[in-house]
SEKOLFI-65123 format. One record per residue: residue in three letters; x, y, z of N, C-alpha, C in turn. Coordinates in nm, 3 decimals. Example, Ala and Ser with C-alpha at 12.3 -4.5 7.8 and 13.67 -1.06 7.14 Angstrom:
// residues 2
REC   rest    n_east   n_north      n_up   ca_east   ca_north     ca_up    c_east   c_north      c_up
REC    ALA     1.319    -0.569     0.780     1.230     -0.450     0.780     1.320    -0.330     0.780
REC    SER     1.285    -0.225     0.708     1.367     -0.106     0.714     1.290     0.003     0.787
// end
This chain:
// residues 129
REC   rest    n_east   n_north      n_up   ca_east   ca_north     ca_up    c_east   c_north      c_up
REC    UNK    10.810    11.894    21.742    10.881     11.843    21.626    10.911    11.696    21.650
REC    UNK    10.879    11.608    21.554    10.904     11.465    21.574    11.053    11.436    21.577
REC    UNK    11.093    11.330    21.649    11.235     11.297    21.655    11.285    11.255    21.517
REC    UNK    11.413    11.279    21.493    11.473     11.240    21.365    11.482    11.090    21.356
REC    UNK    11.449    11.039    21.239    11.458     10.895    21.217    11.595    10.864    21.161
REC    UNK    11.642    10.746    21.191    11.769     10.701    21.133    11.747    10.676    20.985
REC    UNK    11.853    10.689    20.909    11.844     10.664    20.765    11.797    10.521    20.741
REC    UNK    11.697    10.510    20.658    11.642     10.378    20.626    11.736    10.303    20.533
REC    UNK    11.728    10.172    20.538    11.806     10.089    20.447    11.761    10.121    20.304
REC    UNK    11.855    10.128    20.215    11.822     10.158    20.075    11.740    10.043    20.020
REC    UNK    11.619    10.075    19.967    11.533      9.968    19.915    11.592     9.906    19.790
REC    UNK    11.556     9.783    19.764    11.605      9.715    19.643    11.540     9.777    19.520
REC    UNK    11.607     9.769    19.404    11.554      9.829    19.282    11.420     9.770    19.237
REC    UNK    11.379     9.655    19.292    11.254      9.596    19.247    11.133     9.657    19.319
REC    UNK    11.155     9.740    19.419    11.043      9.806    19.485    11.024     9.944    19.424
REC    UNK    10.907    10.002    19.440    10.883     10.135    19.385    10.977    10.238    19.449
REC    UNK    11.003    10.222    19.579    11.096     10.313    19.645    11.235    10.305    19.587
REC    UNK    11.281    10.184    19.561    11.413     10.166    19.502    11.420    10.220    19.360
REC    UNK    11.313    10.196    19.284    11.308     10.246    19.147    11.308    10.399    19.145
REC    UNK    11.226    10.459    19.231    11.222     10.605    19.236    11.356    10.663    19.282
REC    UNK    11.417    10.598    19.379    11.547     10.646    19.427    11.649    10.642    19.314
REC    UNK    11.649    10.537    19.236    11.742     10.525    19.125    11.713    10.629    19.016
REC    UNK    11.588    10.639    18.976    11.552     10.726    18.864    11.558    10.874    18.896
REC    UNK    11.542    10.911    19.022    11.539     11.053    19.056    11.676    11.111    19.089
REC    UNK    11.779    11.031    19.078    11.914     11.086    19.096    11.939    11.185    18.983
REC    UNK    12.016    11.290    19.010    12.043     11.388    18.904    12.099    11.322    18.779
REC    UNK    12.046    11.360    18.665    12.087     11.319    18.532    12.034    11.184    18.488
REC    UNK    11.988    11.100    18.578    11.952     10.962    18.541    11.842    10.958    18.436
REC    UNK    11.732    11.026    18.459    11.623     11.024    18.361    11.665    11.086    18.229
REC    UNK    11.746    11.190    18.236    11.794     11.254    18.113    11.878    11.156    18.031
REC    UNK    11.966    11.082    18.097    12.048     10.982    18.028    11.958    10.876    17.963
REC    UNK    11.862    10.825    18.039    11.773     10.723    17.985    11.690    10.778    17.870
REC    UNK    11.645    10.902    17.880    11.566     10.964    17.774    11.649    10.974    17.646
REC    UNK    11.773    11.021    17.658    11.860     11.034    17.540    11.885    10.897    17.476
REC    UNK    11.915    10.796    17.558    11.940     10.663    17.504    11.815    10.603    17.441
REC    UNK    11.699    10.628    17.501    11.576     10.570    17.444    11.537    10.637    17.313
REC    UNK    11.571    10.764    17.296    11.536     10.835    17.173    11.640    10.821    17.063
REC    UNK    11.764    10.800    17.100    11.871     10.797    17.000    11.930    10.659    16.978
REC    UNK    11.891    10.562    17.057    11.948     10.429    17.042    12.086    10.420    17.104
REC    UNK    12.158    10.316    17.067    12.290     10.293    17.122    12.383    10.410    17.088
REC    UNK    12.466    10.448    17.186    12.556     10.560    17.167    12.689    10.534    17.233
REC    UNK    12.793    10.589    17.175    12.924     10.584    17.239    12.928    10.690    17.349
REC    UNK    13.018    10.670    17.444    13.026     10.754    17.562    13.036    10.903    17.527
REC    UNK    13.128    10.939    17.438    13.148     11.080    17.404    13.026    11.144    17.342
REC    UNK    12.959    11.070    17.256    12.837     11.121    17.192    12.728    11.140    17.297
REC    UNK    12.714    11.042    17.385    12.614     11.052    17.492    12.643    11.172    17.580
REC    UNK    12.768    11.193    17.614    12.803     11.307    17.699    12.768    11.440    17.632
REC    UNK    12.788    11.450    17.501    12.752     11.573    17.431    12.600    11.592    17.426
REC    UNK    12.525    11.483    17.419    12.380     11.491    17.415    12.320    11.530    17.550
REC    UNK    12.387    11.493    17.659    12.341     11.528    17.793    12.422    11.650    17.836
REC    UNK    12.385    11.765    17.783    12.461     11.888    17.804    12.475    11.921    17.952
REC    UNK    12.598    11.955    17.992    12.623     11.999    18.128    12.669    11.890    18.223
REC    UNK    12.661    11.763    18.184    12.703     11.655    18.272    12.854    11.637    18.261
REC    UNK    12.917    11.607    18.373    13.061     11.581    18.371    13.085    11.435    18.333
REC    UNK    13.203    11.406    18.286    13.239     11.268    18.250    13.231    11.178    18.373
REC    UNK    13.271    11.229    18.488    13.269     11.150    18.612    13.126    11.112    18.650
REC    UNK    13.036    11.208    18.647    12.897     11.181    18.685    12.832    11.089    18.583
REC    UNK    12.857    11.111    18.455    12.800     11.024    18.353    12.849    10.880    18.372
REC    UNK    12.977    10.865    18.400    13.032     10.731    18.425    12.965    10.666    18.545
REC    UNK    12.948    10.742    18.654    12.883     10.689    18.774    12.740    10.646    18.745
REC    UNK    12.665    10.730    18.677    12.525     10.698    18.648    12.515    10.576    18.556
REC    UNK    12.600    10.570    18.456    12.596     10.456    18.365    12.631    10.326    18.438
REC    UNK    12.727    10.332    18.527    12.763     10.211    18.604    12.646    10.167    18.692
REC    UNK    12.581    10.262    18.756    12.466     10.230    18.841    12.353    10.171    18.758
REC    UNK    12.323    10.232    18.645    12.216     10.184    18.558    12.250    10.047    18.499
REC    UNK    12.377    10.024    18.469    12.418      9.894    18.418    12.403     9.787    18.527
REC    UNK    12.444     9.821    18.650    12.433      9.726    18.762    12.287     9.692    18.791
REC    UNK    12.196     9.787    18.767    12.054      9.764    18.792    11.987     9.692    18.674
REC    UNK    12.060     9.674    18.565    12.004      9.604    18.449    11.923     9.692    18.356
REC    UNK    11.939     9.823    18.366    11.861      9.915    18.284    11.937     9.959    18.158
REC    UNK    12.069     9.953    18.164    12.154      9.995    18.053    12.255     9.885    18.027
REC    UNK    12.287     9.863    17.900    12.395      9.769    17.869    12.518     9.846    17.822
REC    UNK    12.631     9.784    17.838    12.760      9.840    17.797    12.827     9.739    17.706
REC    UNK    12.861     9.782    17.584    12.930      9.694    17.489    13.070     9.750    17.467
REC    UNK    13.169     9.669    17.500    13.309      9.710    17.489    13.376     9.637    17.374
REC    UNK    13.441     9.712    17.286    13.518      9.653    17.176    13.664     9.688    17.194
REC    UNK    13.750     9.586    17.187    13.893      9.608    17.202    13.951     9.658    17.071
REC    UNK    13.936     9.785    17.048    13.994      9.850    16.932    14.087     9.958    16.984
REC    UNK    14.156    10.025    16.895    14.242     10.136    16.935    14.186    10.261    16.870
REC    UNK    14.132    10.356    16.946    14.102     10.348    17.089    13.984    10.254    17.114
REC    UNK    13.968    10.208    17.239    13.856     10.118    17.270    13.722    10.186    17.239
REC    UNK    13.629    10.108    17.189    13.494     10.159    17.158    13.398    10.104    17.262
REC    UNK    13.335    10.194    17.336    13.237     10.154    17.436    13.103    10.214    17.397
REC    UNK    13.003    10.129    17.383    12.870     10.171    17.341    12.771    10.139    17.452
REC    UNK    12.675    10.231    17.474    12.572     10.213    17.576    12.435    10.218    17.509
REC    UNK    12.340    10.147    17.569    12.203     10.149    17.522    12.112    10.099    17.632
REC    UNK    11.981    10.113    17.611    11.887     10.064    17.712    11.859     9.917    17.687
REC    UNK    11.832     9.847    17.794    11.801      9.705    17.787    11.653     9.686    17.755
REC    UNK    11.615     9.562    17.726    11.473      9.533    17.703    11.391     9.572    17.824
REC    UNK    11.449     9.556    17.942    11.379      9.591    18.066    11.338     9.739    18.066
REC    UNK    11.422     9.823    18.012    11.393      9.967    18.014    11.312    10.014    17.895
REC    UNK    11.285     9.928    17.800    11.203      9.972    17.687    11.063    10.012    17.733
REC    UNK    11.021     9.958    17.848    10.891      9.998    17.903    10.890    10.145    17.941
REC    UNK    11.005    10.201    17.973    11.009     10.342    18.013    10.980    10.432    17.894
REC    UNK    10.997    10.382    17.773    10.967     10.464    17.656    10.821    10.509    17.656
REC    UNK    10.733    10.425    17.710    10.592     10.462    17.720    10.575    10.581    17.814
REC    UNK    10.649    10.578    17.923    10.643     10.687    18.021    10.698    10.815    17.959
REC    UNK    10.810    10.803    17.888    10.868     10.921    17.821    10.770    10.979    17.719
REC    UNK    10.701    10.895    17.646    10.603     10.943    17.547    10.492    11.022    17.616
REC    UNK    10.447    10.973    17.733    10.343     11.045    17.807    10.397    11.178    17.859
REC    UNK    10.520    11.180    17.907    10.579     11.305    17.956    10.598    11.405    17.842
REC    UNK    10.639    11.356    17.726    10.654     11.445    17.610    10.519    11.505    17.570
REC    UNK    10.415    11.422    17.572    10.281     11.472    17.539    10.238    11.579    17.639
REC    UNK    10.263    11.555    17.766    10.230     11.653    17.869    10.312    11.780    17.851
REC    UNK    10.438    11.766    17.818    10.524     11.882    17.796    10.473    11.967    17.680
REC    UNK    10.436    11.900    17.570    10.381     11.974    17.455    10.251    12.044    17.493
REC    UNK    10.167    11.977    17.571    10.039     12.036    17.613    10.064    12.160    17.697
REC    UNK    10.153    12.147    17.796    10.181     12.260    17.885    10.253    12.372    17.812
REC    UNK    10.344    12.336    17.724    10.417     12.437    17.649    10.323    12.508    17.553
REC    UNK    10.230    12.434    17.497    10.134     12.490    17.402    10.041    12.593    17.464
REC    UNK    10.016    12.581    17.597     9.928     12.680    17.660    10.005    12.799    17.715
REC    UNK    10.136    12.806    17.682    10.216     12.922    17.720    10.270    12.920    17.862
REC    UNK    10.252    12.811    17.932    10.305     12.803    18.068    10.416    12.699    18.073
REC    UNK    10.495    12.709    18.177    10.597     12.607    18.203    10.572    12.557    18.344
REC    UNK    10.639    12.451    18.381    10.619     12.394    18.514    10.651    12.497    18.620
REC    UNK    10.765    12.564    18.610    10.804     12.663    18.711    10.710    12.783    18.713
REC    UNK    10.667    12.827    18.594    10.578     12.943    18.586    10.445    12.913    18.651
REC    UNK    10.397    12.789    18.638    10.270     12.753    18.699    10.275    12.762    18.850
REC    UNK    10.386    12.720    18.908    10.399     12.728    19.054    10.410    12.872    19.099
REC    UNK    10.484    12.954    19.022    10.498     13.093    19.059    10.364    13.165    19.051
REC    UNK    10.287    13.136    18.947    10.156     13.198    18.933    10.066    13.160    19.048
REC    UNK    10.067    13.032    19.085     9.983     12.986    19.195    10.026    13.052    19.325
REC    UNK    10.157    13.067    19.344    10.207     13.128    19.468    10.165    13.275    19.473
REC    UNK    10.175    13.347    19.358    10.134     13.486    19.356     9.986    13.501    19.383
REC    UNK     9.906    13.411    19.326     9.762     13.417    19.346     9.727    13.399    19.493
REC    UNK     9.793    13.304    19.560     9.759     13.280    19.700     9.810    13.395    19.787
REC    UNK     9.920    13.460    19.748     9.971     13.572    19.826     9.879    13.693    19.806
REC    UNK     9.835    13.714    19.682     9.752     13.830    19.650     9.613    13.820    19.714
REC    UNK     9.569    13.698    19.741     9.432     13.680    19.791     9.414    13.730    19.931
// end
């Protein structure tokens, strides 16, 4: 067994490793997908659209995405304060990726399989062989 490596320095967001690390955190892609499909949204509306996410986690993810320049936050001093989130021009490129994933999802769903079912079928086939 190879020796354990020390934790590597977190790569910057401009590298593929940094981008993947940011995007693969739980809920991050879902948040970006909702914002890219629905446009600017207030926090409460966004939270309802991302079913199952806690307010704390949503706040953390939005802060991280804002710091990375992927999401903007617009604050209005009203009573109560109005905070709106949306994707930046930088993240509009991800809409192309989402479109490809949606097309793939429709293709896979159309043939009666799901991602998990495909792996289970493959595992059963290799076990049965």
